[in-house]
DOVEXZA-171578 format. One line per field, with one value per atom (N, C-alpha, C): atom name; x negated, y, z; chain. Coordinates in steps of 0.001 Angstrom, whole numbers, plus 500000, padded with zeros to 6 digits. Layout:
% DOVEXZA-171578
kolza = (CA;...)
u = (X;...)
v = (Y;...)
w = (Z;...)
vexkol = (A;...)
END
This chain:
% DOVEXZA-171578
kolza = (N;CA;C;N;CA;C;N;CA;C;N;CA;C;N;CA;C;N;CA;C;N;CA;C;N;CA;C;N;CA;C;N;CA;C;N;CA;C;N;CA;C;N;CA;C;N;CA;C;N;CA;C;N;CA;C;N;CA;C;N;CA;C;N;CA;C;N;CA;C;N;CA;C;N;CA;C;N;CA;C;N;CA;C;N;CA;C;N;CA;C;N;CA;C;N;CA;C;N;CA;C;N;CA;C;N;CA;C;N;CA;C;N;CA;C;N;CA;C;N;CA;C;N;CA;C;N;CA;C;N;CA;C;N;CA;C;N;CA;C;N;CA;C;N;CA;C;N;CA;C;N;CA;C;N;CA;C;N;CA;C;N;CA;C;N;CA;C;N;CA;C;N;CA;C;N;CA;C;N;CA;C;N;CA;C;N;CA;C;N;CA;C;N;CA;C;N;CA;C;N;CA;C;N;CA;C;N;CA;C;N;CA;C;N;CA;C;N;CA;C;N;CA;C;N;CA;C;N;CA;C;N;CA;C;N;CA;C;N;CA;C;N;CA;C;N;CA;C;N;CA;C;N;CA;C;N;CA;C;N;CA;C;N;CA;C;N;CA;C;N;CA;C;N;CA;C;N;CA;C;N;CA;C;N;CA;C;N;CA;C;N;CA;C;N;CA;C;N;CA;C;N;CA;C;N;CA;C;N;CA;C;N;CA;C;N;CA;C;N;CA;C;N;CA;C;N;CA;C;N;CA;C;N;CA;C;N;CA;C;N;CA;C;N;CA;C;N;CA;C;N;CA;C;N;CA;C;N;CA;C;N;CA;C;N;CA;C;N;CA;C;N;CA;C;N;CA;C;N;CA;C;N;CA;C)
u = (499024;500216;498877;499622;499037;499207;498026;498572;498483;498655;498748;500220;501065;502541;502849;501987;503204;502960;502828;502633;503868;504500;505540;506589;507041;508234;509110;509576;510949;510351;509365;508638;508479;508080;508066;509452;510528;511714;512214;512015;512772;511633;510652;510406;510282;510376;510811;512407;513049;514573;514622;513793;513588;513299;512375;511976;512706;513328;514313;515490;516223;517057;516802;515310;515196;515855;515850;516526;517865;518790;519821;520440;519684;519944;519645;518919;518856;519872;520360;521192;522970;522789;524304;525304;524372;525362;525926;526183;526016;527540;528675;529625;529520;529029;528441;527439;526465;525171;525909;526642;527263;528290;529041;529404;528383;527521;526523;525817;525561;525150;525979;527293;528336;528713;528325;528872;527412;526181;524939;524854;525578;525846;526809;527588;528572;528423;526717;526189;525490;525918;525612;524372;524156;522246;522283;521710;521272;520563;521023;520422;519714;518246;517550;517414;517719;517415;516207;514840;514108;512766;511707;510809;510815;510961;510730;512088;513109;513931;513912;512909;513001;512098;510897;509898;510487;511104;511764;512908;513499;514351;513663;512513;511757;510804;511009;510260;511643;512897;513630;513909;513882;514258;513170;511840;510715;510789;511697;511218;512788;513979;515380;515540;514966;515415;516002;516690;517761;516879;515759;514710;514357;514044;513920;515033;516034;517469;517926;517662;517843;516774;515406;514529;515340;515597;515882;517056;518046;519438;518828;518086;517451;517234;515797;515149;516301;517305;518387;519076;519420;520152;519164;517939;517108;517181;516574;516345;517911;518746;520021;520176;520473;520397;519012;518298;516960;517471;518218;518492;519668;520600;521725;521567;520307;520059;519560;518469;517830;517645;518142;518244;519787;519280;520625;520369;519395;519224;520387;520684;521906;521580;522726;522837;524291;524307;525785;526994;528101;529144;529930;529688;529689;529183;528073;527037;527463;527539;527765;529066;529767;531224;531521;530502;530250;529881;528636;527961;528897;529627;530632;531412;531890;533564;532677;531462;531061;530752;529989;530109;531146;532321;533475;534192;534066;534284;533582;532414;531458;531143;530669;530089;528713;528164;526815;526045;525168;524745;523354;524011;522244;522000)
v = (499021;500087;501371;502152;504082;504003;504602;505244;506300;507228;508528;508788;507441;507355;507625;507256;507572;509079;509936;511567;511509;510776;511341;510080;510363;509723;509314;510481;510309;509109;509227;508783;507310;507114;505522;505125;505726;504867;504965;505616;505334;504372;504006;502786;501284;501494;500244;499899;501176;500791;500196;500396;500292;498616;498403;497220;496273;496378;495871;495337;496540;496148;495101;494738;493992;492367;491929;491106;491256;492226;492381;491898;492378;492428;490725;490094;488907;488052;488632;487923;488343;489415;489880;489173;488119;487474;487935;486962;487105;488008;487904;488848;490470;490663;491866;492547;491957;492288;492829;491771;491766;493436;493862;494612;495865;495782;496984;497375;496515;496355;496601;496355;497175;498731;499010;500570;501219;500917;501003;501440;500280;500520;501651;502214;503147;504188;504256;505860;506302;507241;508052;508407;509150;509735;509536;508273;508009;508780;509268;510046;509319;509228;507995;508690;507543;507575;507540;507156;507426;506754;506835;506799;504886;504623;503073;502775;503115;503021;503904;505192;506058;505106;504657;503847;502740;502034;500376;500904;502246;502625;503013;503496;503276;502540;501383;500346;499685;499928;499237;499936;501116;501997;501577;501120;500444;499531;498494;497139;496343;497331;496714;495374;494688;493372;492919;491667;491658;491748;491183;490848;492570;493559;494474;495594;495178;495729;495205;494029;493278;494169;494136;494754;496144;497068;498164;498201;497289;497164;497055;496137;495828;497350;497442;498775;500116;500020;501288;501106;499529;499516;499813;499069;499569;500941;501877;503036;503539;503384;504134;503878;502570;502257;502785;503138;503858;505220;506124;507617;507641;506671;506569;506266;506017;505111;506190;507462;508356;509921;509905;511327;511984;513394;513812;514247;513482;513550;513113;514123;514023;512973;511790;510532;510648;509699;509518;508971;509738;509636;508226;508070;506518;505388;505660;504845;505235;506099;506564;505685;505740;505228;503429;503046;501608;501378;501918;501618;501506;502667;502889;501824;501445;500482;499256;498783;497104;497382;498612;498553;498494;499181;499131;498177;497328;495920;494596;494906;494101;493369;493694;492859;492804;493662;493965;493006;491792;491001;491345;492041;492774;491879)
w = (499971;499702;500210;499685;499256;500849;501663;502570;502866;501420;501553;501421;500645;501274;502567;503687;504858;505520;504486;504827;504122;503320;502777;502567;503795;503882;503041;502441;501358;500348;500049;498982;499565;500499;500873;501231;501722;501907;500325;499105;498196;497242;497491;497020;497677;498999;499711;499250;499346;499122;497513;496546;495126;495045;495911;495903;496659;497121;498449;497303;496672;495515;494636;494325;493301;493600;495199;495775;495488;495898;495755;494157;493330;491538;491685;491887;491962;492423;493723;494352;493951;493000;492744;491638;491061;490474;488747;488033;486800;486385;486963;486423;486838;488243;488438;487832;487641;486769;485338;484554;483318;483231;484362;484838;484409;485302;485180;484014;483349;482037;481026;480937;480199;480769;482132;482344;481672;481863;481068;479721;479001;477661;477265;477842;477524;477755;478578;478899;477274;476782;475448;475521;476850;477312;478463;478835;480366;480958;482292;483238;484031;483665;484743;486370;486997;488341;488822;488193;488708;487540;487858;486705;486216;486877;486513;485413;485687;484599;482994;483516;482511;481215;482208;481444;480700;481240;480887;479585;479610;478690;477348;477708;476488;475856;476897;476253;475398;475786;475274;473904;474090;472658;471396;472089;471222;470633;471251;471025;470570;471352;470854;471210;471882;472144;473681;473457;474576;476006;476048;476932;477882;477048;477268;477899;477361;477769;479226;479667;480629;481537;481504;482136;482111;481489;482003;482747;482694;483542;484693;485265;486191;487135;486537;486860;487435;486013;486345;487709;488018;489364;490416;490351;491498;491578;490862;490913;491604;490750;491296;492377;493308;494740;495387;494774;496009;496248;495002;495145;495784;496032;496517;498376;498567;500045;500603;499856;500736;500126;498862;498367;498164;497421;496749;495762;494825;493432;492677;491814;490812;489848;490266;489064;488687;487656;486952;487955;487629;488604;488613;487496;487154;487800;487713;488519;490119;490479;491959;492194;491439;492123;491974;490609;490708;491975;492364;493835;495297;495045;496215;496468;494934;494658;495413;495053;495333;497049;497597;498990;499812;499676;499810;499963;498956;498604;499543;499993;500159;499360;498409;497202;496759;497515;497505;498541;497883;498768;499497;500703;501120;502572)
vexkol = (A;A;A;A;A;A;A;A;A;A;A;A;A;A;A;A;A;A;A;A;A;A;A;A;A;A;A;A;A;A;A;A;A;A;A;A;A;A;A;A;A;A;A;A;A;A;A;A;A;A;A;A;A;A;A;A;A;A;A;A;A;A;A;A;A;A;A;A;A;A;A;A;A;A;A;A;A;A;A;A;A;A;A;A;A;A;A;A;A;A;A;A;A;A;A;A;A;A;A;A;A;A;A;A;A;A;A;A;A;A;A;A;A;A;A;A;A;A;A;A;A;A;A;A;A;A;A;A;A;A;A;A;A;A;A;A;A;A;A;A;A;A;A;A;A;A;A;A;A;A;A;A;A;A;A;A;A;A;A;A;A;A;A;A;A;A;A;A;A;A;A;A;A;A;A;A;A;A;A;A;A;A;A;A;A;A;A;A;A;A;A;A;A;A;A;A;A;A;A;A;A;A;A;A;A;A;A;A;A;A;A;A;A;A;A;A;A;A;A;A;A;A;A;A;A;A;A;A;A;A;A;A;A;A;A;A;A;A;A;A;A;A;A;A;A;A;A;A;A;A;A;A;A;A;A;A;A;A;A;A;A;A;A;A;A;A;A;A;A;A;A;A;A;A;A;A;A;A;A;A;A;A;A;A;A;A;A;A;A;A;A;A;A;A;A;A;A;A;A;A;A;A;A;A;A;A;A;A;A;A;A;A;A;A;A;A;A;A;A;A;A;A;A;A;A;A;A;A;A;A)
END
């Protein structure tokens, strides 16, 4: 771990939340992952919640493969969750509503 992160608690929290949500993504199940991917698919101009999803989206645009799209979906999920868990950074209202619905319905496998 980069020890300079200790002096920047918000960054440390964001990174930790992002990494935890990789485990949530894996346990989310196919129907909810497919629902998330469909939400992303309807975004005309995605507003990236973090650098990871921004880089994965650029990779998808360059390759246009199913694997690159799936990787983007995972990173977008983790970045969005990290933003929701610790900051007021603006994110897509539809993404926020999607997460809040899953939290309310207790469908996020935390």
